[in-house]
C-alpha positions in Angstrom: 121.1 76.3 74.2 121.4 79.6 72.4 125.0 80.3 71.3 124.4 84.1 71.4 122.0 86.8 72.7 120.8 89.3 69.9 120.0 93.0 70.8 118.0 95.6 69.0 119.1 99.0 70.2 116.5 102.1 69.9 118.5 105.4 70.4 122.0 106.3 69.7 122.6 109.2 72.0 124.7 109.7 75.1 123.2 106.6 76.7 123.0 104.4 73.4 126.7 105.2 72.7 127.6 104.3 76.2 126.0 100.9 75.9 127.8 100.1 72.7 131.2 101.4 74.2 130.7 99.0 77.3 129.7 96.2 75.2 132.8 96.8 73.0 135.4 97.2 75.7 133.9 94.5 78.1 132.6 91.9 75.5 134.9 89.2 76.4 134.4 89.7 80.2 130.5 89.7 79.7 130.9 86.5 77.6 133.0 84.8 80.4 130.1 85.9 82.8 127.3 85.0 80.7 128.7 81.9 78.6 127.6 83.3 75.4 128.5 86.8 73.4 126.0 89.7 73.2 125.6 90.9 69.7 123.8 94.0 68.4 121.8 93.0 65.4 120.2 96.4 64.6 120.0 100.2 65.8 117.5 102.5 65.3 118.2 106.3 65.5 116.6 109.5 65.2 119.2 111.3 63.2 120.5 109.2 60.3 123.1 111.9 59.2 125.0 112.0 62.6 128.4 110.3 62.5 128.5 106.9 63.8 130.4 105.8 67.0 133.8 104.1 66.3 133.5 100.5 65.4 129.8 100.7 64.5 128.9 99.5 61.1 126.4 101.3 58.8 124.8 97.9 58.1 123.3 97.8 61.4 121.5 100.9 61.1 117.5 101.0 60.4 114.9 103.5 60.2 112.2 101.0 60.4 111.2 99.8 63.9 110.0 96.7 62.7 113.6 95.5 61.8 114.1 95.4 65.6 110.5 94.4 67.0 109.9 91.8 64.5 113.5 90.6 63.7 113.8 87.0 64.8 117.6 87.5 65.7 116.7 90.0 68.3 116.1 88.6 71.9 116.2 91.9 73.9 115.0 95.4 72.8 117.0 98.1 74.4 115.2 101.6 74.5 117.3 104.5 75.3 115.9 107.2 72.9 113.9 108.7 75.9 110.8 110.7 75.6 107.2 109.5 75.7 106.5 108.9 72.1 107.2 106.9 69.9 109.3 105.2 72.8 106.2 103.9 74.5 104.7 102.6 71.0 108.1 101.0 70.2 108.3 99.1 73.5 104.8 98.0 73.4 105.3 96.5 70.0 108.5 94.8 71.1 106.5 93.3 74.0 103.7 92.2 71.9 106.3 90.4 69.6 107.4 88.5 72.4 110.6 90.5 73.0 112.1 91.3 76.2 112.9 95.0 76.9 115.5 97.0 78.8 114.7 100.7 79.2 116.2 103.8 80.9 113.1 105.9 80.4 112.2 107.3 83.6 109.7 109.7 82.3 107.6 107.0 80.4 107.7 104.6 83.3 106.6 107.5 85.7 103.7 108.2 83.4 103.0 105.0 81.8 104.5 102.4 83.8 101.3 100.6 84.7 100.5 100.0 81.1 103.8 98.5 80.4 104.1 96.4 83.5 100.8 95.0 82.5 101.7 94.4 79.0 105.1 92.6 80.1 103.2 90.4 82.6 100.5 89.5 80.0 103.2 88.3 77.7 105.5 86.8 80.2 108.7 88.8 79.0 110.9 90.8 81.1 110.8 94.5 81.6 114.0 95.9 83.3 114.9 99.4 83.9 117.8 100.0 86.2 119.2 102.8 84.1 116.0 104.8 84.7 116.9 106.0 88.2 120.3 107.2 89.5 122.5 106.1 86.5 125.1 103.6 87.7 123.8 102.9 91.1 121.9 99.5 91.2 119.0 100.9 93.3 116.1 99.1 91.4 118.0 95.5 91.8 118.6 96.6 95.3 115.0 97.2 96.2 113.4 94.4 94.2 115.9 91.8 95.2 118.5 92.8 97.9 115.8 94.2 100.1 113.1 91.9 99.1 112.7 90.3 102.8 112.2 93.8 104.2 109.4 96.2 104.7 110.6 99.5 103.5 109.9 102.2 105.8 111.7 105.4 104.6 113.4 106.5 101.5 115.5 109.7 101.1 117.1 110.1 97.8 119.4 112.8 96.0 118.3 111.6 92.6 119.1 114.5 90.5 122.7 115.4 89.9 122.1 118.8 88.2 120.2 120.3 91.3 122.8 118.7 93.6 125.5 120.3 91.8 123.9 123.7 92.1 123.3 123.6 95.7 126.7 122.3 96.4 128.2 125.5 94.4 125.7 127.7 96.4 126.7 126.0 99.8 130.6 125.8 99.1 131.1 129.0 97.3 128.4 131.2 98.2 127.1 131.7 94.6 123.7 132.9 93.8 121.3 130.3 92.0 121.6 131.7 88.6 125.5 131.9 88.7 125.7 128.3 90.0 123.2 127.1 87.1 125.3 128.8 84.4 128.1 126.9 86.1 126.4 123.6 85.6 125.4 124.4 82.1 128.7 125.2 80.9 130.1 121.9 82.3 127.3 120.1 80.6 125.7 119.1 83.9 122.5 121.0 83.0 120.6 121.3 79.7 119.9 124.6 78.0 116.3 124.3 79.2 117.1 123.1 82.9 113.4 123.0 84.0 112.9 119.5 84.6 116.2 119.3 86.7 115.8 122.4 88.8 112.1 122.3 89.4 112.1 118.7 90.5 110.2 117.1 87.9 113.0 114.7 86.9 113.6 113.7 90.7 109.7 113.1 91.0 109.8 110.9 87.9 112.6 108.7 89.6 110.7 108.6 92.8 107.6 107.3 91.1 109.4 104.4 90.0 111.3 103.8 93.3 108.0 103.9 95.2 106.3 101.6 92.9 109.1 99.1 93.5 109.4 99.7 97.2 105.9 99.6 98.3 104.1 97.6 95.6 101.7 100.2 94.8 100.7 102.0 91.7 101.6 105.7 91.9 99.9 108.5 90.0 102.5 111.0 89.2 100.4 113.7 89.4 99.9 113.3 93.3 103.6 113.6 94.1 104.2 117.1 95.5 107.0 118.7 93.5 108.9 121.7 94.2 112.2 122.9 92.9 115.3 124.7 94.0 115.1 127.9 92.1 113.9 129.8 95.1 116.6 129.0 97.5 118.8 131.8 98.3 122.2 131.9 99.9 120.9 133.7 102.8 119.0 130.6 103.7 121.9 128.3 102.9 123.8 130.5 105.5 121.4 130.1 108.3 120.9 126.6 107.6 124.9 126.3 108.2 124.1 128.2 111.7 121.7 125.5 112.6 124.2 122.7 111.5 121.9 121.8 108.3 122.6 121.6 104.6 119.8 122.2 102.0 119.2 119.4 99.5 116.7 118.7 96.9 115.4 115.5 98.4 112.9 112.9 96.9 111.3 111.4 100.0 109.1 108.6 100.6 107.5 107.3 103.8 105.3 104.4 104.9 102.4 105.7 107.1 100.0 102.9 108.0 98.0 102.2 104.9 99.2 105.4 103.6 102.6 106.8 101.9 104.2 110.2 101.7 105.6 110.9 98.5 107.2 114.0 97.9 110.2 116.1 96.2 111.3 119.5 97.6 114.2 121.4 99.3 114.9 120.0 102.5 117.2 120.9 105.6 119.0 117.8 106.7 121.7 117.7 109.5 125.2 118.0 108.6 126.2 114.7 110.3 123.5 112.6 108.2 124.9 110.6 105.4 122.7 112.1 102.8 124.1 115.6 103.7 127.6 114.5 102.6 126.7 113.8 99.1 128.0 116.8 96.8 128.4 117.8 93.3 126.9 115.5 90.5 126.6 112.5 92.8 123.3 110.9 93.6 122.5 108.8 96.9 119.5 106.8 98.0 119.1 106.2 101.7 116.7 103.5 102.7 115.5 101.9 105.9 114.0 98.6 106.2 112.6 96.9 109.1 115.0 94.1 109.2 118.1 95.6 107.6 118.0 99.2 109.1 119.5 102.0 107.3 121.4 101.7 104.1 122.9 104.0 101.5 123.5 103.6 97.7 125.8 106.1 96.4 127.4 106.8 92.9 127.3 108.9 89.7 123.6 109.3 88.8 124.0 110.2 84.9 126.3 110.2 81.8 127.0 107.8 79.1 129.0 105.0 81.0 127.1 105.2 84.3 123.9 104.9 82.8 125.2 102.5 80.0 126.4 100.3 82.9 123.3 99.9 84.4 121.4 99.2 81.1 123.9 96.7 80.2 123.6 95.1 83.5 120.1 94.7 82.8 120.8 93.0 79.5 123.1 90.4 81.1 120.3 89.7 83.7 117.6 89.4 80.9 120.2 87.2 79.0 120.6 85.0 81.9 116.9 84.5 82.5 116.6 83.7 78.6 119.4 81.1 78.8 118.0 79.5 81.9 114.4 79.5 81.2 113.9 82.1 83.9 112.1 85.0 82.3 109.3 86.5 84.2 111.0 85.3 87.6 110.9 88.8 88.9 107.5 90.7 88.2 108.2 94.1 86.4 106.9 96.0 89.4 108.5 93.7 91.9 105.4 92.6 93.4 103.1 89.9 91.6 100.5 92.1 89.6 97.6 90.7 91.4 99.1 91.5 94.9 99.9 95.0 94.4 97.9 97.2 96.7 96.5 100.9 95.8 97.8 103.1 98.7 96.6 106.3 99.4 99.2 109.2 98.9 99.0 111.8 101.7 98.7 115.2 100.3 101.3 117.7 101.3 98.9 119.4 103.6 98.7 116.2 105.7 102.3 115.6 106.2 104.0 116.4 109.7 107.4 117.9 109.6 109.9 120.3 111.2 110.2 123.7 109.6 112.6 126.5 109.0 111.2 130.0 108.7 112.6 133.3 107.6 110.5 136.4 108.2 111.5 139.8 106.8 110.2 142.0 109.3 110.2 145.8 110.3 112.5 146.1 113.4 110.5 147.4 116.3 109.1 146.0 119.5 106.5 143.4 119.7 107.3 141.8 116.5 108.4 138.5 117.8 105.6 138.2 120.3 102.8 138.9 117.5 104.5 136.2 115.0 104.9 133.6 118.0 101.4 134.2 119.0 99.9 133.3 115.6 102.2 130.2 115.4 101.2 129.1 118.8 97.4 129.6 117.8 98.2 127.1 115.1 99.8 124.6 117.2 103.2 125.4 116.0 105.9 125.3 118.6 109.1 127.4 118.2 112.6 125.6 118.8 114.9 128.3 118.3 115.4 131.8 116.9 118.1 133.9 115.2 117.9 137.5 114.8 120.6 139.8 113.5 121.6 143.2 112.3 119.5 145.5 114.5 118.1 148.2 112.2 115.3 150.2 114.0 112.3 150.9 111.7 114.2 149.0 108.8 113.7 145.4 107.5 115.5 142.7 109.2 115.5 138.9 108.7 113.8 137.0 111.7 114.7 133.2 111.5 112.9 130.5 113.3 113.1 126.7 113.7 110.0 125.1 114.5 109.0 121.9 116.4 107.1 119.3 114.5 103.8 120.6 113.0 101.2 119.7 110.4 101.7 121.3 106.9 98.1 122.6 106.9 98.5 124.5 110.0 102.0 125.9 108.8 100.4 127.3 105.8 97.6 128.9 107.6 99.8 130.5 110.2 102.1 131.8 107.5 99.2 133.3 105.5 98.0 135.0 108.5 101.5 136.3 109.4 102.2 137.4 106.0 99.2 139.9 106.3 100.7 141.5 109.3 101.8 145.3 108.7 105.2 144.4 110.2 105.9 141.8 107.6 107.5 143.4 104.3 108.2 140.4 102.2 106.6 136.8 101.7 107.9 134.4 104.4 110.2 131.8 103.4 109.4 128.3 104.5 111.7 125.2 104.2 110.9 121.7 105.5 113.4 120.2 107.8 113.8 116.3 108.3 116.2 114.5 110.4 116.6 111.7 108.2 115.1 108.8 110.2 
């Protein structure tokens, strides 16, 4: 039996430093759980001039990936450098050399996961990636192990802490989007270029990984409908409150017979739903299984220690497999490769949802009847209406909640409505979901 597990670490940024911190502070505890110590053998990093974390010897540093991927003392290669290349090439090199891999790279998995899963299965090595989704929340492990007996029916995720922080600021403090974004940047919750966070791309990367695990189907990232929060106004958040809803950026997946809905967009959810109570930088994933019913996984979704915790947890899992001859016990994508089924992803035009509309109209008689007539002609039924601030001849908001309708019909109706001479601005539409 091996007397230690050797680690090769690729990347020494925020997550890499967190991994080193946890292995140092909890090394003895981990050894007690595992039976042998975990030792870092080599570290490859992008910036050799950057000061090393406390307690890290310069002798561990290398600029040559072969010192990790071809090192006989390295059992597990841990990739936390991020990005697509050279991370993908490094991981494939490690797998081809028979190394087990732990990664936190959600963008790489979303775009090249199939290639990595196939490579790992072919070499019968473990590929673990808990840290790729929701930081310290063990959502991947829950799906592929804890909920393995279930047919997953629905998934609702708040999987991006930056966008959730911004929406929380707008909801609680009435701030404009730009001001809330600046707050997030000043606190280090948002990057200087926040595009991936605020436009839903980061959430879509994570949803791609989750759906692959939950439904056993390859997911083409390009097919995931993605819409961000930059267009959300305090006015719409205020109206949502009047209807007893909150606006959240949700990653949504639903099983529909032999097809699936996979989408990311701002969504109004009822105030009394558990997902609506998740505020600030926190993440949560609400999953319903046919046997277990609804479950909620909640916690910090990013940062050095939360994500480092997930990465080290994977290292321990893989180390246990190595020590007990159980490598390959769980397929990389949760389902046996030959048993995965390509499911059709429904286009956004095919989904059926509840809807919120905010029309900006000229205040004059007959406006409501004209709008409702067009909606009715497109099979859209009005559930409730709010109109405030009468200003005869001027512009006023007219807000409606609609019963379930097909997105294609909604888009057609709004296109026709926005051509009316009584409409002075493009209509705002937000999807509404009861979270069931």
